[in-house]
C-alpha angles and dihedrals in degrees: 000000000000117000113257116181126210118229136223122184120205133176113236129221092269096045098262120142113239116196111200120198115202141179109265089214104049102011093231114152107250098181142330142202131212117222091343091286122161092257119092118200118213117193112236088232089072091071118080094200108112089198092064110137118267117252120273098190130045121203128182096014089166087071096046118117114250091242094058114105124196126206122255114272098026110155110239119216117195 
């Protein structure tokens, strides 16, 4: 069977429309788009490769869990 995602649209803090595509079986977010732009965002947790590169930019840190640690030198976007 071909993969067919389910969708959920939510309005972000700044009023942007975020269209999440998620797996209909496990509900994991597979990718999302903001304001139907050409860019597709794929959450790093989708990849099973433990050698996946560390983040270089941090966004929405005020929502970050206290136990999350970020590498030195990460650019912080507020």
